[in-house]
C-alpha positions, 0 to 999 in steps of 0.5 A: 479451538477450530478454525471456525469456532475461532472465527465465530467467536472473534465475530461474537466480540466483533458484534458487541463492540459495533453495537456498543452500550447504552450508557455510552455518551454519544458523539457525533462526527462534527465532535471529531473534525478536527479532532484534538491535537496531539503533539501539534499536528491534529491528531487524536488518541486512539490507544497507546500506540496509534492516534487518528484524524476524520476529514467530512468531504462533502459530497465524497464521504468521511475519511478515517486516517489511522497511524501506528498500531492496531492492537487489542489495546485500542478495540473498544475506541475503534469500535466506537469511532466506527459505530459513529462513523457507520451512522452517517449517511456517507461513503466511508474511507479508512487509509491505514497507510500509517498503520504499521500493525494490524491485529485481525481483532481489528480487521474483523471490527473494520469488516464488521462496520462494511457489512452495516454499511452494505445493508444500508446501501452504502460503503466502507472502502480500505485505502492504502494499506501497507504490506504488513496489514495486508499479510494480516487480512491473508493470514486471518483467513480474509474478509471477503466483504472488507473492499481493500483499494490499492490505488493510490488516486488520493494525490492523483486526478484518475487520468494522471493515475492511469498515465503514470500506470501505464507509462510505467507498465510499458517500461517494465514491459520493455525491461523484461523484453531486453534481459528475457527476465520471466519476472518483474513488477512497476511501482507507483510512487504516492506523494506525500507518503514515500510509499511505493504502490504495486500497479503491474507485474509479471510472473508472481504469485500471491504471497509475494504481490502481498508482501511487496504491495506496499514499500516504505524502507531500505529493505528492499532493492525498490526501496534503496532505489526510490529512496538513492534516486539511482539503479540498484543491481543484486547480482545474488539476492542470497549474499546481497546486503541488500536482503541480508537479514531482512523480511524480504529475504524470504519473500524474494527467495520463496519467489525463486528469485536469484538476482534483480535490478530496480530502477527509479524512473524519474522526470527530467527535474528529478521527481520521482515517478515510481520504480520498476524491477525485473527478477531472473530466477538465477544469479546474473552478472549485469554487464556494463552494456545491460546496465547502460541500457537498462538505466536509459530506459528508466530515464527515457521513461521519466522524460516522458512526465512534463515538469508538473508529472504529466505524461505527454503522450508520447510512445516509449520507445527504445532504439 
C-alpha cells in the first residue's frame, strides 16, 4: 500500500474512532477530574501501559496529562477521552512529558481532535513532548494541523522563562566565541520533570534538533552534566563511554560532531538552570586552561540568577 493510501486508511480509522459509537455511555469532564486513583497517585488507567489525569484550569482551559506508552491497545480509550474533551468550550493542552512511546495512530488521533477543535474556533496544543515522540511525529510525515509547543513555561512565568532562555543563549554565544566551535546548543531545565528542553542552537540540522529536543537520561553528555551538576568534556565522541552503545551516538555522529563539552549552569545555591554545550567537528583535546575558562563561564552565568531563580539583569561579561 502506498504512503498516500496508508495515510488515507489511517485517517479513516481515526475519524471512526473520534466519531464514536452512539451506544457508548456519555462521560463528562467533571467525571474525569480528579480521575480514579491508580497506585495512590491520582492517575486513571488509559491502557495496559498508559495512564492519564485531567485538570480543569478555570479560565485557562483543560490539561490532559498522559504517561507511559500510547500504543494500539489504548487507541479506543484515547479516542473516547479526546471526544469528551473536544466537546468542551475550552483550550485543550496535551502534556506528553511522561509519554515514552507514541504510535503514529495515536498522533493521528490527536491531529484529528485538533482539526475538530479548530473548526469551532478552539485549539489543541501538544506540550512538553519528549524527543521520542517528536521523532515519531517527524517520521510519520508530520501533522501540519497539530500544534506542538516546546516551551516549558508551565512552571515559569513568561518573563522568567524569557530571562532564563536569554541567559543561556548569551552564555552559549560566549562559549562558541571562546572555543571557535561551529555548533552548539542551550537547554533549559523544566523543574519537577527533570527534562532538558532545547531552547537555542547554532549549526545543527533538524534530525539532531529533533533527537535532542528533550533529554532526561545519562545517554548524552548534556544529560550527564545535568544529573551530576558537573562539566563533561568529551575529546573524541566515537570512543567516549558517554556515547558508546547509545542512540545518541548515531545522532551526534550523523551531525558531524567529533568532540563536545557540556556545562551545567547553576545558581549560586546549586539549583540547576540548564546546560550549554559546544561541539567541534574534529576530536579535540580540551586543555586545562580551556576547561577552566568554560567552567568559569557557566558559573558566572548561573550567578546572575538570584536565590529563587530570577535574573538580576546584569549583562554576562567575560574578562
